C-alpha positions, 0 to 999 in steps of 0.5 A, a space after each residue: 076439290 080444288 075449286 073450293 081452296 081458299 085462296 092463295 091456299 096452295 094446290 094439292 097436287 093430282 097425284 094424291 088425290 086420286 080416288 084410293 082404298 085400303 085393303 088387307 096386306 097379306 104379306 103380314 106374318 104377324 101384329 105383335 100389337 092390336 091396338 096398332 093395326 096398321 100393318 093389317 093394310 095398305 093404300 091402292 090407288 084405284 082398289 074398290 070393291 069391285 076391284 079389290 086387290 088393283 083396277 083389273 082384279 075381279 072378284 069372281 069366286 070369292 064367295 068366302 074370301 076374307 
């Protein structure tokens, strides 16, 4: 992505470009306004479908996990 930026465009920091996904936020007790459900999700660097909670997490035994 950095190579595709137009000339004279500031390059983003490498930390911004790290792969990340949104995961369900287990710490939320209640969401008063479902029109804004942003509290239900949080960004986690290097989370993906094989490692849903952190890079070393696994999905084994979570067939019926929400």
